[in-house]
C-alpha positions in Angstrom: -6.0 -11.8 -17.9 -8.9 -12.9 -20.0 -12.4 -11.5 -19.4 -14.8 -14.0 -20.9 -17.8 -11.7 -20.7 -16.4 -9.1 -23.1 -13.7 -11.3 -24.7 -10.9 -8.9 -24.1 -7.3 -9.5 -23.1 -6.1 -7.0 -20.5 -2.4 -6.6 -20.4 -0.9 -4.7 -17.5 2.4 -3.0 -18.2 3.8 -2.3 -14.7 7.5 -1.4 -14.8 11.0 -2.1 -15.9 14.2 -2.0 -13.9 17.9 -1.3 -14.7 17.5 -0.4 -18.3 20.5 0.3 -20.4 21.2 4.0 -21.0 20.6 4.8 -24.6 20.4 8.6 -24.9 24.1 9.4 -24.6 23.4 11.1 -21.3 23.1 8.1 -19.0 19.4 7.6 -19.2 16.6 6.2 -21.5 13.1 7.4 -22.3 11.4 4.0 -22.5 8.0 2.9 -24.0 6.6 -0.5 -24.7 4.8 -1.8 -27.8 2.6 -4.8 -27.2 1.4 -7.0 -30.1 -1.3 -9.6 -29.8 -3.3 -11.4 -32.6 -2.5 -8.7 -35.2 -3.3 -5.8 -32.8 -0.8 -3.3 -31.5 -0.9 -1.0 -28.5 1.7 1.4 -27.1 2.4 2.8 -23.6 3.3 6.3 -22.8 7.0 7.3 -22.9 8.7 7.6 -19.5 11.3 10.3 -20.0 14.8 9.9 -18.8 14.2 7.0 -16.4 16.2 3.8 -16.2 13.5 2.3 -13.8 10.3 3.4 -15.5 6.9 2.8 -14.0 3.9 2.7 -16.4 1.1 1.0 -14.5 -0.9 1.0 -17.8 -3.6 -1.4 -18.8 -3.8 -2.2 -22.5 -6.9 -4.0 -24.0 -6.9 -6.4 -26.9 -9.9 -8.0 -28.6 -10.0 -11.8 -28.4 -11.3 -13.1 -31.7 -11.2 -16.8 -30.8 -11.1 -17.8 -27.1 -10.3 -21.4 -27.9 -7.1 -20.4 -29.7 -5.8 -18.5 -26.7 -3.3 -21.2 -25.6 -1.6 -21.1 -29.0 -1.4 -17.3 -29.2 1.7 -15.3 -28.4 1.9 -11.9 -26.7 5.0 -9.9 -27.6 6.3 -6.9 -25.7 9.1 -4.8 -27.2 10.7 -2.0 -25.2 12.3 1.0 -27.0 14.1 4.2 -26.2 12.1 7.1 -27.6 14.3 9.5 -29.6 12.3 12.7 -30.0 14.7 14.1 -32.6 13.0 12.2 -35.4 15.6 9.4 -35.4 14.5 5.8 -35.2 13.9 4.5 -31.6 16.6 2.2 -30.3 15.7 -1.3 -29.0 15.9 -2.0 -25.3 14.5 -5.5 -24.9 11.8 -8.1 -25.7 9.5 -10.4 -23.9 7.2 -13.1 -25.4 4.5 -14.8 -23.4 2.5 -17.9 -24.6 -1.3 -17.8 -24.2 -1.0 -20.8 -21.9 0.1 -18.4 -19.1 -2.9 -16.0 -19.4 -5.3 -16.2 -16.5 -9.0 -15.3 -16.3 -10.1 -12.3 -14.3 -10.6 -13.4 -10.7 -8.2 -16.3 -11.0 -4.9 -14.4 -10.9 -2.6 -15.2 -7.9 
């Protein structure tokens, strides 16, 4: 959603379903990293849950409202490995700015 008054993009990260187990114990501890226009935000980690629910709103500054249709939003999902090892990749979603809607215009 785009709020023209404050020129922010609000991205709602709701949930994920049927994630692949990645921790060797049949579960995953998932978090999302969201990138937009050189900005990065991260959700909280949902520990040992293959159907995590975040219900988090992440805000991004919109530098040029006219360029929104050509912008891409990328969401990467990872399994958080607390042991200091590198997080393992769970999935990716890319959305074109043409699908963003203004506040109050969402279905």
